[in-house]
All heavy atoms as TSV, in Angstrom:
chain	resi	resn	atom	element	x	y	z
A	1	MET	N	N	143.606	178.460	-210.443
A	1	MET	CA	C	143.662	179.292	-209.259
A	1	MET	C	C	142.306	179.933	-209.021
A	1	MET	O	O	141.662	180.395	-209.929
A	1	MET	CB	C	144.700	180.390	-209.434
A	1	MET	CG	C	146.074	179.988	-209.019
A	1	MET	SD	S	147.193	181.363	-209.097
A	1	MET	CE	C	148.075	180.918	-210.568
A	2	ALA	N	N	141.915	179.940	-207.774
A	2	ALA	CA	C	140.658	180.563	-207.382
A	2	ALA	C	C	140.952	181.877	-206.668
A	2	ALA	O	O	141.965	182.013	-205.981
A	2	ALA	CB	C	139.877	179.629	-206.483
A	3	LYS	N	N	140.059	182.818	-206.828
A	3	LYS	CA	C	140.178	184.105	-206.148
A	3	LYS	C	C	138.827	184.466	-205.544
A	3	LYS	O	O	137.784	184.170	-206.126
A	3	LYS	CB	C	140.595	185.205	-207.121
A	3	LYS	CG	C	141.972	185.026	-207.688
A	3	LYS	CD	C	142.324	186.168	-208.612
A	3	LYS	CE	C	143.699	185.914	-209.225
A	3	LYS	NZ	N	144.095	187.010	-210.105
A	4	VAL	N	N	138.875	185.083	-204.379
A	4	VAL	CA	C	137.685	185.634	-203.767
A	4	VAL	C	C	137.965	187.068	-203.339
A	4	VAL	O	O	139.121	187.405	-203.049
A	4	VAL	CB	C	137.175	184.820	-202.547
A	4	VAL	CG1	C	136.721	183.447	-202.949
A	4	VAL	CG2	C	138.217	184.740	-201.468
A	5	VAL	N	N	136.954	187.894	-203.339
A	5	VAL	CA	C	137.093	189.279	-202.931
A	5	VAL	C	C	136.294	189.455	-201.643
A	5	VAL	O	O	135.106	189.098	-201.590
A	5	VAL	CB	C	136.615	190.238	-204.042
A	5	VAL	CG1	C	136.718	191.688	-203.566
A	5	VAL	CG2	C	137.430	190.039	-205.309
A	6	LEU	N	N	136.951	190.004	-200.625
A	6	LEU	CA	C	136.348	190.193	-199.317
A	6	LEU	C	C	136.361	191.658	-198.923
A	6	LEU	O	O	137.339	192.360	-199.196
A	6	LEU	CB	C	137.131	189.451	-198.232
A	6	LEU	CG	C	137.426	187.976	-198.414
A	6	LEU	CD1	C	138.403	187.525	-197.324
A	6	LEU	CD2	C	136.156	187.181	-198.350
A	7	SER	N	N	135.306	192.108	-198.277
A	7	SER	CA	C	135.300	193.409	-197.638
A	7	SER	C	C	135.478	193.134	-196.152
A	7	SER	O	O	134.657	192.442	-195.544
A	7	SER	CB	C	133.980	194.120	-197.910
A	7	SER	OG	O	133.993	195.383	-197.267
A	8	VAL	N	N	136.569	193.663	-195.578
A	8	VAL	CA	C	136.891	193.372	-194.188
A	8	VAL	C	C	136.878	194.657	-193.378
A	8	VAL	O	O	137.474	195.655	-193.775
A	8	VAL	CB	C	138.281	192.696	-194.066
A	8	VAL	CG1	C	138.650	192.454	-192.620
A	8	VAL	CG2	C	138.338	191.420	-194.867
A	9	ALA	N	N	136.184	194.621	-192.251
A	9	ALA	CA	C	136.180	195.722	-191.288
A	9	ALA	C	C	136.338	195.085	-189.905
A	9	ALA	O	O	135.361	194.724	-189.266
A	9	ALA	CB	C	134.906	196.532	-191.383
A	10	LEU	N	N	137.586	194.917	-189.489
A	10	LEU	CA	C	137.885	194.259	-188.229
A	10	LEU	C	C	138.537	195.263	-187.289
A	10	LEU	O	O	139.658	195.728	-187.566
A	10	LEU	CB	C	138.828	193.072	-188.465
A	10	LEU	CG	C	139.172	192.212	-187.268
A	10	LEU	CD1	C	137.940	191.408	-186.833
A	10	LEU	CD2	C	140.295	191.259	-187.612
A	11	PRO	N	N	137.857	195.651	-186.211
A	11	PRO	CA	C	138.445	196.629	-185.290
A	11	PRO	C	C	139.730	196.113	-184.651
A	11	PRO	O	O	139.920	194.901	-184.489
A	11	PRO	CB	C	137.361	196.812	-184.220
A	11	PRO	CG	C	136.138	196.123	-184.725
A	11	PRO	CD	C	136.551	195.188	-185.792
A	12	ALA	N	N	140.584	197.020	-184.263
A	12	ALA	CA	C	141.886	196.666	-183.704
A	12	ALA	C	C	141.763	195.782	-182.473
A	12	ALA	O	O	142.527	194.830	-182.308
A	12	ALA	CB	C	142.675	197.920	-183.357
A	13	PHE	N	N	140.764	196.025	-181.616
A	13	PHE	CA	C	140.661	195.232	-180.389
A	13	PHE	C	C	140.328	193.770	-180.717
A	13	PHE	O	O	140.733	192.887	-179.970
A	13	PHE	CB	C	139.636	195.826	-179.407
A	13	PHE	CG	C	138.190	195.609	-179.773
A	13	PHE	CD1	C	137.512	194.496	-179.311
A	13	PHE	CD2	C	137.523	196.544	-180.558
A	13	PHE	CE1	C	136.166	194.306	-179.633
A	13	PHE	CE2	C	136.194	196.350	-180.887
A	13	PHE	CZ	C	135.510	195.235	-180.421
A	14	LYS	N	N	139.650	193.506	-181.806
A	14	LYS	CA	C	139.370	192.126	-182.183
A	14	LYS	C	C	140.626	191.464	-182.780
A	14	LYS	O	O	140.861	190.285	-182.576
A	14	LYS	CB	C	138.210	192.040	-183.153
A	14	LYS	CG	C	136.878	192.316	-182.505
A	14	LYS	CD	C	135.746	191.929	-183.383
A	14	LYS	CE	C	134.439	192.122	-182.637
A	14	LYS	NZ	N	133.298	191.663	-183.409
A	15	TYR	N	N	141.417	192.238	-183.519
A	15	TYR	CA	C	142.660	191.685	-184.051
A	15	TYR	C	C	143.617	191.359	-182.918
A	15	TYR	O	O	144.342	190.373	-182.978
A	15	TYR	CB	C	143.298	192.674	-185.038
A	15	TYR	CG	C	144.491	192.082	-185.733
A	15	TYR	CD1	C	144.316	191.250	-186.835
A	15	TYR	CD2	C	145.782	192.298	-185.278
A	15	TYR	CE1	C	145.414	190.664	-187.466
A	15	TYR	CE2	C	146.874	191.730	-185.911
A	15	TYR	CZ	C	146.675	190.916	-187.004
A	15	TYR	OH	O	147.762	190.336	-187.632
A	16	GLU	N	N	143.589	192.138	-181.856
A	16	GLU	CA	C	144.470	191.904	-180.711
A	16	GLU	C	C	144.189	190.543	-180.057
A	16	GLU	O	O	145.055	189.992	-179.395
A	16	GLU	CB	C	144.298	193.019	-179.680
A	16	GLU	CG	C	144.920	194.313	-180.128
A	16	GLU	CD	C	144.626	195.468	-179.156
A	16	GLU	OE1	O	143.947	195.252	-178.130
A	16	GLU	OE2	O	145.074	196.579	-179.454
A	17	ALA	N	N	142.991	190.007	-180.271
A	17	ALA	CA	C	142.663	188.686	-179.706
A	17	ALA	C	C	143.601	187.621	-180.251
A	17	ALA	O	O	143.851	186.608	-179.584
A	17	ALA	CB	C	141.212	188.344	-180.013
A	18	MET	N	N	144.134	187.819	-181.449
A	18	MET	CA	C	145.081	186.859	-182.012
A	18	MET	C	C	146.345	186.789	-181.130
A	18	MET	O	O	146.849	185.712	-180.843
A	18	MET	CB	C	145.489	187.251	-183.428
A	18	MET	CG	C	146.456	186.243	-184.059
A	18	MET	SD	S	147.129	186.768	-185.624
A	18	MET	CE	C	148.399	187.882	-185.103
A	19	TYR	N	N	146.804	187.941	-180.679
A	19	TYR	CA	C	148.002	187.957	-179.839
A	19	TYR	C	C	147.736	187.355	-178.465
A	19	TYR	O	O	148.622	186.797	-177.851
A	19	TYR	CB	C	148.538	189.382	-179.693
A	19	TYR	CG	C	149.090	189.906	-181.001
A	19	TYR	CD1	C	148.410	190.859	-181.724
A	19	TYR	CD2	C	150.288	189.403	-181.508
A	19	TYR	CE1	C	148.914	191.320	-182.932
A	19	TYR	CE2	C	150.794	189.854	-182.723
A	19	TYR	CZ	C	150.100	190.819	-183.424
A	19	TYR	OH	O	150.584	191.284	-184.610
A	20	ALA	N	N	146.490	187.463	-178.017
A	20	ALA	CA	C	146.122	186.871	-176.726
A	20	ALA	C	C	145.892	185.362	-176.828
A	20	ALA	O	O	145.761	184.686	-175.834
A	20	ALA	CB	C	144.868	187.549	-176.199
A	21	GLY	N	N	145.826	184.862	-178.056
A	21	GLY	CA	C	145.662	183.434	-178.271
A	21	GLY	C	C	144.221	182.970	-178.400
A	21	GLY	O	O	143.973	181.789	-178.587
A	22	SER	N	N	143.260	183.887	-178.342
A	22	SER	CA	C	141.856	183.476	-178.401
A	22	SER	C	C	141.297	183.510	-179.814
A	22	SER	O	O	140.176	183.048	-180.028
A	22	SER	CB	C	140.991	184.334	-177.475
A	22	SER	OG	O	141.066	185.680	-177.864
A	23	ALA	N	N	142.024	184.046	-180.783
A	23	ALA	CA	C	141.544	184.075	-182.171
A	23	ALA	C	C	142.708	183.765	-183.104
A	23	ALA	O	O	143.806	184.287	-182.935
A	23	ALA	CB	C	140.969	185.448	-182.507
A	24	LYS	N	N	142.483	182.910	-184.062
A	24	LYS	CA	C	143.507	182.555	-185.033
A	24	LYS	C	C	143.039	182.752	-186.468
A	24	LYS	O	O	143.862	182.860	-187.371
A	24	LYS	CB	C	143.917	181.092	-184.836
A	24	LYS	CG	C	144.537	180.820	-183.489
A	24	LYS	CD	C	145.364	179.570	-183.501
A	24	LYS	CE	C	145.925	179.253	-182.163
A	24	LYS	NZ	N	146.842	180.190	-181.618
A	25	ASN	N	N	141.731	182.801	-186.692
A	25	ASN	CA	C	141.187	182.869	-188.041
A	25	ASN	C	C	140.213	184.002	-188.218
A	25	ASN	O	O	139.571	184.442	-187.260
A	25	ASN	CB	C	140.475	181.557	-188.379
A	25	ASN	CG	C	141.429	180.384	-188.405
A	25	ASN	OD1	O	142.460	180.428	-189.061
A	25	ASN	ND2	N	141.102	179.349	-187.680
A	26	LEU	N	N	140.092	184.436	-189.444
A	26	LEU	CA	C	139.102	185.409	-189.870
A	26	LEU	C	C	138.077	184.648	-190.683
A	26	LEU	O	O	138.442	183.969	-191.656
A	26	LEU	CB	C	139.733	186.516	-190.715
A	26	LEU	CG	C	138.793	187.468	-191.413
A	26	LEU	CD1	C	138.164	188.413	-190.396
A	26	LEU	CD2	C	139.527	188.275	-192.471
A	27	VAL	N	N	136.822	184.737	-190.311
A	27	VAL	CA	C	135.745	184.123	-191.080
A	27	VAL	C	C	134.964	185.265	-191.691
A	27	VAL	O	O	134.505	186.177	-190.995
A	27	VAL	CB	C	134.829	183.258	-190.188
A	27	VAL	CG1	C	133.690	182.689	-191.008
A	27	VAL	CG2	C	135.615	182.149	-189.517
A	28	ALA	N	N	134.818	185.231	-193.027
A	28	ALA	CA	C	134.152	186.327	-193.724
A	28	ALA	C	C	133.389	185.775	-194.923
A	28	ALA	O	O	133.697	184.696	-195.430
A	28	ALA	CB	C	135.182	187.359	-194.194
A	29	SER	N	N	132.441	186.562	-195.373
A	29	SER	CA	C	131.722	186.243	-196.598
A	29	SER	C	C	132.310	187.040	-197.732
A	29	SER	O	O	132.552	188.252	-197.593
A	29	SER	CB	C	130.231	186.565	-196.462
A	29	SER	OG	O	129.634	185.734	-195.512
A	30	SER	N	N	132.535	186.381	-198.856
A	30	SER	CA	C	133.066	187.089	-200.027
A	30	SER	C	C	131.957	187.934	-200.618
A	30	SER	O	O	130.790	187.773	-200.295
A	30	SER	CB	C	133.601	186.086	-201.055
A	30	SER	OG	O	132.544	185.323	-201.580
A	31	LEU	N	N	132.321	188.820	-201.525
A	31	LEU	CA	C	131.328	189.681	-202.147
A	31	LEU	C	C	130.327	188.886	-202.984
A	31	LEU	O	O	129.216	189.349	-203.220
A	31	LEU	CB	C	132.010	190.753	-203.007
A	31	LEU	CG	C	132.889	191.736	-202.241
A	31	LEU	CD1	C	133.453	192.806	-203.184
A	31	LEU	CD2	C	132.138	192.399	-201.093
A	32	ASP	N	N	130.709	187.673	-203.392
A	32	ASP	CA	C	129.771	186.842	-204.171
A	32	ASP	C	C	129.029	185.826	-203.274
A	32	ASP	O	O	128.360	184.926	-203.767
A	32	ASP	CB	C	130.464	186.132	-205.327
A	32	ASP	CG	C	131.538	185.145	-204.890
A	32	ASP	OD1	O	131.730	184.972	-203.679
A	32	ASP	OD2	O	132.190	184.563	-205.787
A	33	GLY	N	N	129.162	185.967	-201.950
A	33	GLY	CA	C	128.375	185.161	-201.014
A	33	GLY	C	C	129.032	183.919	-200.455
A	33	GLY	O	O	128.440	183.231	-199.621
A	34	ARG	N	N	130.252	183.586	-200.877
A	34	ARG	CA	C	130.934	182.391	-200.343
A	34	ARG	C	C	131.534	182.724	-198.976
A	34	ARG	O	O	132.034	183.807	-198.756
A	34	ARG	CB	C	132.041	181.937	-201.297
A	34	ARG	CG	C	131.497	181.391	-202.604
A	34	ARG	CD	C	132.604	180.929	-203.483
A	34	ARG	NE	N	133.187	182.115	-204.151
A	34	ARG	CZ	C	134.244	182.061	-204.930
A	34	ARG	NH1	N	134.863	180.915	-205.144
A	34	ARG	NH2	N	134.694	183.154	-205.506
A	35	LYS	N	N	131.477	181.759	-198.069
A	35	LYS	CA	C	132.068	181.926	-196.738
A	35	LYS	C	C	133.466	181.342	-196.750
A	35	LYS	O	O	133.659	180.218	-197.225
A	35	LYS	CB	C	131.220	181.240	-195.692
A	35	LYS	CG	C	131.597	181.577	-194.280
A	35	LYS	CD	C	130.620	180.978	-193.316
A	35	LYS	CE	C	130.029	182.107	-192.516
A	35	LYS	NZ	N	129.112	181.634	-191.493
A	36	VAL	N	N	134.450	182.112	-196.274
A	36	VAL	CA	C	135.833	181.644	-196.233
A	36	VAL	C	C	136.392	181.841	-194.835
A	36	VAL	O	O	135.980	182.743	-194.107
A	36	VAL	CB	C	136.708	182.361	-197.265
A	36	VAL	CG1	C	136.297	182.051	-198.680
A	36	VAL	CG2	C	136.713	183.866	-197.059
A	37	GLN	N	N	137.343	180.985	-194.487
A	37	GLN	CA	C	138.054	181.083	-193.223
A	37	GLN	C	C	139.532	181.168	-193.553
A	37	GLN	O	O	140.080	180.324	-194.257
A	37	GLN	CB	C	137.773	179.861	-192.367
A	37	GLN	CG	C	138.502	179.876	-191.047
A	37	GLN	CD	C	138.103	178.701	-190.178
A	37	GLN	OE1	O	136.947	178.371	-190.073
A	37	GLN	NE2	N	139.102	178.090	-189.548
A	38	LEU	N	N	140.178	182.231	-193.049
A	38	LEU	CA	C	141.581	182.479	-193.354
A	38	LEU	C	C	142.350	182.767	-192.069
A	38	LEU	O	O	141.786	183.314	-191.117
A	38	LEU	CB	C	141.702	183.709	-194.262
A	38	LEU	CG	C	140.970	183.617	-195.585
A	38	LEU	CD1	C	140.779	184.996	-196.172
A	38	LEU	CD2	C	141.749	182.755	-196.529
A	39	PRO	N	N	143.627	182.436	-192.052
A	39	PRO	CA	C	144.432	182.776	-190.863
A	39	PRO	C	C	144.586	184.298	-190.764
A	39	PRO	O	O	144.840	184.990	-191.771
A	39	PRO	CB	C	145.773	182.093	-191.132
A	39	PRO	CG	C	145.834	181.898	-192.588
A	39	PRO	CD	C	144.415	181.746	-193.067
A	40	LEU	N	N	144.425	184.825	-189.569
A	40	LEU	CA	C	144.603	186.268	-189.348
A	40	LEU	C	C	145.998	186.731	-189.736
A	40	LEU	O	O	146.180	187.865	-190.133
A	40	LEU	CB	C	144.315	186.622	-187.892
A	40	LEU	CG	C	142.860	186.838	-187.539
A	40	LEU	CD1	C	142.689	186.970	-186.043
A	40	LEU	CD2	C	142.306	188.051	-188.235
A	41	THR	N	N	146.977	185.845	-189.643
A	41	THR	CA	C	148.349	186.223	-189.996
A	41	THR	C	C	148.461	186.644	-191.459
A	41	THR	O	O	149.356	187.405	-191.808
A	41	THR	CB	C	149.335	185.080	-189.699
A	41	THR	OG1	O	148.891	183.908	-190.394
A	41	THR	CG2	C	149.429	184.811	-188.215
A	42	ALA	N	N	147.561	186.182	-192.312
A	42	ALA	CA	C	147.595	186.570	-193.734
A	42	ALA	C	C	147.290	188.050	-193.912
A	42	ALA	O	O	147.625	188.635	-194.940
A	42	ALA	CB	C	146.592	185.724	-194.526
A	43	PHE	N	N	146.670	188.678	-192.905
A	43	PHE	CA	C	146.300	190.092	-192.992
A	43	PHE	C	C	147.209	190.968	-192.152
A	43	PHE	O	O	146.970	192.178	-192.035
A	43	PHE	CB	C	144.838	190.267	-192.535
A	43	PHE	CG	C	143.861	189.644	-193.483
A	43	PHE	CD1	C	143.477	188.332	-193.347
A	43	PHE	CD2	C	143.348	190.375	-194.542
A	43	PHE	CE1	C	142.579	187.750	-194.218
A	43	PHE	CE2	C	142.452	189.806	-195.415
A	43	PHE	CZ	C	142.076	188.488	-195.267
A	44	GLN	N	N	148.253	190.414	-191.555
A	44	GLN	CA	C	149.098	191.146	-190.614
A	44	GLN	C	C	149.679	192.426	-191.223
A	44	GLN	O	O	149.741	193.449	-190.558
A	44	GLN	CB	C	150.198	190.239	-190.108
A	44	GLN	CG	C	150.968	190.811	-188.947
A	44	GLN	CD	C	151.821	189.772	-188.263
A	44	GLN	OE1	O	152.018	188.671	-188.784
A	44	GLN	NE2	N	152.345	190.091	-187.124
A	45	ARG	N	N	150.076	192.394	-192.461
A	45	ARG	CA	C	150.712	193.576	-193.055
A	45	ARG	C	C	149.712	194.698	-193.351
A	45	ARG	O	O	150.102	195.821	-193.681
A	45	ARG	CB	C	151.475	193.205	-194.316
A	45	ARG	CG	C	150.606	192.752	-195.454
A	45	ARG	CD	C	151.475	192.437	-196.657
A	45	ARG	NE	N	150.650	192.451	-197.847
A	45	ARG	CZ	C	150.690	191.563	-198.784
A	45	ARG	NH1	N	151.566	190.577	-198.727
A	45	ARG	NH2	N	149.900	191.648	-199.819
A	46	PHE	N	N	148.407	194.421	-193.216
A	46	PHE	CA	C	147.390	195.425	-193.470
A	46	PHE	C	C	146.817	196.033	-192.188
A	46	PHE	O	O	145.913	196.856	-192.247
A	46	PHE	CB	C	146.224	194.808	-194.292
A	46	PHE	CG	C	146.683	194.171	-195.561
A	46	PHE	CD1	C	146.667	192.788	-195.731
A	46	PHE	CD2	C	147.154	194.930	-196.614
A	46	PHE	CE1	C	147.082	192.204	-196.904
A	46	PHE	CE2	C	147.600	194.355	-197.798
A	46	PHE	CZ	C	147.555	192.982	-197.934
A	47	VAL	N	N	147.342	195.659	-191.044
A	47	VAL	CA	C	146.829	196.147	-189.764
A	47	VAL	C	C	147.273	197.588	-189.547
A	47	VAL	O	O	148.447	197.932	-189.722
A	47	VAL	CB	C	147.320	195.270	-188.596
A	47	VAL	CG1	C	146.854	195.827	-187.257
A	47	VAL	CG2	C	146.827	193.843	-188.762
A	48	THR	N	N	146.318	198.432	-189.157
A	48	THR	CA	C	146.599	199.829	-188.783
A	48	THR	C	C	146.129	200.014	-187.336
A	48	THR	O	O	145.626	199.078	-186.712
A	48	THR	CB	C	145.845	200.808	-189.685
A	48	THR	OG1	O	144.448	200.682	-189.455
A	48	THR	CG2	C	146.164	200.577	-191.158
A	49	HIS	N	N	146.216	201.214	-186.825
A	49	HIS	CA	C	145.730	201.489	-185.475
A	49	HIS	C	C	144.212	201.282	-185.385
A	49	HIS	O	O	143.690	201.028	-184.307
A	49	HIS	CB	C	146.083	202.901	-185.046
A	49	HIS	CG	C	147.538	203.099	-184.815
A	49	HIS	ND1	N	148.210	202.484	-183.785
A	49	HIS	CD2	C	148.463	203.821	-185.483
A	49	HIS	CE1	C	149.496	202.831	-183.837
A	49	HIS	NE2	N	149.668	203.630	-184.852
A	50	GLN	N	N	143.516	201.368	-186.498
A	50	GLN	CA	C	142.068	201.152	-186.523
A	50	GLN	C	C	141.698	199.690	-186.713
A	50	GLN	O	O	140.541	199.324	-186.610
A	50	GLN	CB	C	141.414	201.967	-187.644
A	50	GLN	CG	C	141.417	203.476	-187.406
A	50	GLN	CD	C	142.774	204.111	-187.726
A	50	GLN	OE1	O	143.476	203.689	-188.634
A	50	GLN	NE2	N	143.137	205.109	-186.947
A	51	GLY	N	N	142.654	198.856	-187.038
A	51	GLY	CA	C	142.391	197.434	-187.272
A	51	GLY	C	C	142.674	197.094	-188.732
A	51	GLY	O	O	143.616	197.617	-189.332
A	52	ILE	N	N	141.838	196.237	-189.309
A	52	ILE	CA	C	141.971	195.860	-190.716
A	52	ILE	C	C	140.707	196.321	-191.425
A	52	ILE	O	O	139.603	195.883	-191.093
A	52	ILE	CB	C	142.120	194.337	-190.879
A	52	ILE	CG1	C	143.322	193.809	-190.091
A	52	ILE	CG2	C	142.265	193.987	-192.372
A	52	ILE	CD1	C	143.381	192.301	-190.028
A	53	ASN	N	N	140.866	197.203	-192.390
A	53	ASN	CA	C	139.735	197.748	-193.130
A	53	ASN	C	C	140.071	197.832	-194.606
A	53	ASN	O	O	141.146	198.312	-194.969
A	53	ASN	CB	C	139.367	199.137	-192.623
A	53	ASN	CG	C	138.847	199.117	-191.216
A	53	ASN	OD1	O	137.749	198.644	-190.959
A	53	ASN	ND2	N	139.662	199.588	-190.268
A	54	GLY	N	N	139.165	197.343	-195.449
A	54	GLY	CA	C	139.372	197.461	-196.873
A	54	GLY	C	C	138.769	196.312	-197.628
A	54	GLY	O	O	138.085	195.437	-197.082
A	55	VAL	N	N	139.002	196.340	-198.925
A	55	VAL	CA	C	138.580	195.264	-199.812
A	55	VAL	C	C	139.819	194.510	-200.252
A	55	VAL	O	O	140.801	195.120	-200.680
A	55	VAL	CB	C	137.817	195.836	-201.044
A	55	VAL	CG1	C	137.417	194.731	-201.999
A	55	VAL	CG2	C	136.586	196.600	-200.580
A	56	PHE	N	N	139.768	193.193	-200.123
A	56	PHE	CA	C	140.944	192.375	-200.346
A	56	PHE	C	C	140.626	191.255	-201.349
A	56	PHE	O	O	139.533	190.686	-201.327
A	56	PHE	CB	C	141.407	191.714	-199.041
A	56	PHE	CG	C	141.786	192.722	-197.992
A	56	PHE	CD1	C	140.845	193.212	-197.105
A	56	PHE	CD2	C	143.084	193.156	-197.889
A	56	PHE	CE1	C	141.197	194.149	-196.150
A	56	PHE	CE2	C	143.452	194.096	-196.935
A	56	PHE	CZ	C	142.495	194.589	-196.057
A	57	GLU	N	N	141.604	190.959	-202.206
A	57	GLU	CA	C	141.513	189.815	-203.100
A	57	GLU	C	C	142.401	188.722	-202.505
A	57	GLU	O	O	143.576	188.957	-202.229
A	57	GLU	CB	C	141.982	190.179	-204.499
A	57	GLU	CG	C	141.867	189.017	-205.471
A	57	GLU	CD	C	142.333	189.413	-206.855
A	57	GLU	OE1	O	143.562	189.574	-207.046
A	57	GLU	OE2	O	141.472	189.602	-207.712
A	58	VAL	N	N	141.796	187.551	-202.315
A	58	VAL	CA	C	142.507	186.426	-201.737
A	58	VAL	C	C	142.632	185.364	-202.810
A	58	VAL	O	O	141.659	184.994	-203.456
A	58	VAL	CB	C	141.759	185.857	-200.509
A	58	VAL	CG1	C	142.520	184.714	-199.893
A	58	VAL	CG2	C	141.489	186.954	-199.497
A	59	GLU	N	N	143.859	184.883	-203.009
A	59	GLU	CA	C	144.143	183.922	-204.077
A	59	GLU	C	C	144.516	182.563	-203.479
A	59	GLU	O	O	145.293	182.488	-202.533
A	59	GLU	CB	C	145.288	184.452	-204.931
A	59	GLU	CG	C	145.529	183.654	-206.188
A	59	GLU	CD	C	146.575	184.320	-207.069
A	59	GLU	OE1	O	147.161	185.349	-206.682
A	59	GLU	OE2	O	146.812	183.795	-208.157
A	60	PHE	N	N	143.942	181.499	-204.054
A	60	PHE	CA	C	144.190	180.133	-203.630
A	60	PHE	C	C	144.717	179.322	-204.802
A	60	PHE	O	O	144.369	179.604	-205.944
A	60	PHE	CB	C	142.899	179.467	-203.139
A	60	PHE	CG	C	142.235	180.177	-201.998
A	60	PHE	CD1	C	141.259	181.123	-202.233
A	60	PHE	CD2	C	142.595	179.908	-200.702
A	60	PHE	CE1	C	140.644	181.785	-201.197
A	60	PHE	CE2	C	141.993	180.564	-199.653
A	60	PHE	CZ	C	141.000	181.498	-199.899
A	61	ASP	N	N	145.495	178.263	-204.516
A	61	ASP	CA	C	145.928	177.380	-205.579
A	61	ASP	C	C	144.841	176.332	-205.848
A	61	ASP	O	O	143.765	176.387	-205.257
A	61	ASP	CB	C	147.273	176.733	-205.274
A	61	ASP	CG	C	147.261	175.768	-204.094
A	61	ASP	OD1	O	146.172	175.376	-203.611
A	61	ASP	OD2	O	148.354	175.380	-203.636
A	62	ASP	N	N	145.130	175.379	-206.714
A	62	ASP	CA	C	144.141	174.373	-207.097
A	62	ASP	C	C	143.780	173.420	-205.953
A	62	ASP	O	O	142.766	172.738	-206.011
A	62	ASP	CB	C	144.654	173.568	-208.297
A	62	ASP	CG	C	144.757	174.432	-209.541
A	62	ASP	OD1	O	144.000	175.421	-209.645
A	62	ASP	OD2	O	145.611	174.110	-210.408
A	63	MET	N	N	144.606	173.404	-204.908
A	63	MET	CA	C	144.345	172.564	-203.731
A	63	MET	C	C	143.716	173.390	-202.607
A	63	MET	O	O	143.663	172.960	-201.470
A	63	MET	CB	C	145.637	171.919	-203.245
A	63	MET	CG	C	146.323	171.049	-204.297
A	63	MET	SD	S	145.390	169.589	-204.711
A	63	MET	CE	C	145.678	168.626	-203.255
A	64	ASN	N	N	143.252	174.610	-202.935
A	64	ASN	CA	C	142.664	175.546	-201.987
A	64	ASN	C	C	143.610	176.012	-200.890
A	64	ASN	O	O	143.192	176.416	-199.816
A	64	ASN	CB	C	141.374	174.980	-201.358
A	64	ASN	CG	C	140.275	174.878	-202.387
A	64	ASN	OD1	O	140.170	175.712	-203.264
A	64	ASN	ND2	N	139.465	173.858	-202.265
A	65	LYS	N	N	144.895	175.990	-201.197
A	65	LYS	CA	C	145.901	176.512	-200.263
A	65	LYS	C	C	146.088	178.004	-200.547
A	65	LYS	O	O	146.167	178.428	-201.699
A	65	LYS	CB	C	147.232	175.780	-200.450
A	65	LYS	CG	C	148.285	176.222	-199.468
A	65	LYS	CD	C	149.563	175.426	-199.617
A	65	LYS	CE	C	150.607	175.962	-198.676
A	65	LYS	NZ	N	151.881	175.275	-198.836
A	66	LEU	N	N	146.147	178.786	-199.490
A	66	LEU	CA	C	146.287	180.224	-199.620
A	66	LEU	C	C	147.608	180.587	-200.300
A	66	LEU	O	O	148.671	180.140	-199.878
A	66	LEU	CB	C	146.232	180.863	-198.228
A	66	LEU	CG	C	146.420	182.360	-198.135
A	66	LEU	CD1	C	145.260	183.089	-198.840
A	66	LEU	CD2	C	146.524	182.799	-196.700
A	67	ILE	N	N	147.511	181.391	-201.350
A	67	ILE	CA	C	148.702	181.885	-202.042
A	67	ILE	C	C	149.043	183.286	-201.553
A	67	ILE	O	O	150.189	183.583	-201.244
A	67	ILE	CB	C	148.505	181.894	-203.572
A	67	ILE	CG1	C	148.378	180.484	-204.088
A	67	ILE	CG2	C	149.633	182.636	-204.252
A	67	ILE	CD1	C	148.050	180.399	-205.566
A	68	GLY	N	N	148.046	184.152	-201.487
A	68	GLY	CA	C	148.328	185.510	-201.045
A	68	GLY	C	C	147.094	186.371	-200.928
A	68	GLY	O	O	146.016	186.019	-201.403
A	69	VAL	N	N	147.296	187.532	-200.298
A	69	VAL	CA	C	146.215	188.503	-200.088
A	69	VAL	C	C	146.703	189.835	-200.623
A	69	VAL	O	O	147.827	190.264	-200.312
A	69	VAL	CB	C	145.878	188.625	-198.577
A	69	VAL	CG1	C	144.795	189.671	-198.359
A	69	VAL	CG2	C	145.448	187.292	-198.014
A	70	THR	N	N	145.869	190.503	-201.396
A	70	THR	CA	C	146.184	191.808	-201.965
A	70	THR	C	C	145.070	192.774	-201.603
A	70	THR	O	O	143.897	192.432	-201.725
A	70	THR	CB	C	146.294	191.731	-203.509
A	70	THR	OG1	O	147.230	190.730	-203.854
A	70	THR	CG2	C	146.701	193.061	-204.093
A	71	GLN	N	N	145.446	193.973	-201.135
A	71	GLN	CA	C	144.422	194.970	-200.834
A	71	GLN	C	C	144.063	195.714	-202.093
A	71	GLN	O	O	144.955	196.222	-202.807
A	71	GLN	CB	C	144.911	195.935	-199.764
A	71	GLN	CG	C	143.814	196.881	-199.298
A	71	GLN	CD	C	144.186	197.631	-198.046
A	71	GLN	OE1	O	145.349	197.707	-197.649
A	71	GLN	NE2	N	143.192	198.209	-197.394
A	72	LEU	N	N	142.782	195.765	-202.411
A	72	LEU	CA	C	142.310	196.429	-203.618
A	72	LEU	C	C	141.972	197.894	-203.355
A	72	LEU	O	O	142.190	198.743	-204.201
A	72	LEU	CB	C	141.072	195.720	-204.178
A	72	LEU	CG	C	141.290	194.249	-204.561
A	72	LEU	CD1	C	139.987	193.630	-205.030
A	72	LEU	CD2	C	142.353	194.130	-205.641
A	73	ARG	N	N	141.407	198.180	-202.197
A	73	ARG	CA	C	141.083	199.574	-201.831
A	73	ARG	C	C	140.848	199.666	-200.360
A	73	ARG	O	O	140.697	198.770	-199.636
A	73	ARG	CB	C	139.892	200.124	-202.583
A	73	ARG	CG	C	138.669	199.241	-202.501
A	73	ARG	CD	C	137.495	199.777	-203.240
A	73	ARG	NE	N	136.461	198.775	-203.034
A	73	ARG	CZ	C	135.657	198.329	-203.923
A	73	ARG	NH1	N	135.647	198.816	-205.104
A	73	ARG	NH2	N	134.771	197.426	-203.675
């Protein structure tokens, strides 16, 4: 299993683009410099009125399929 840690600061108005159909993925750089692309739906439970903010650990299986996202802080 692979894990990456991301710092995400996505304002609410950008997250709303997913509902409008113009955005489906979050592209971010991990803290160790790797670029990852994830479905915005994986972060849905972390959305607040300010958007998505925090440090997240993202876990993948051996086939690089998303297993889950955990908020660290």
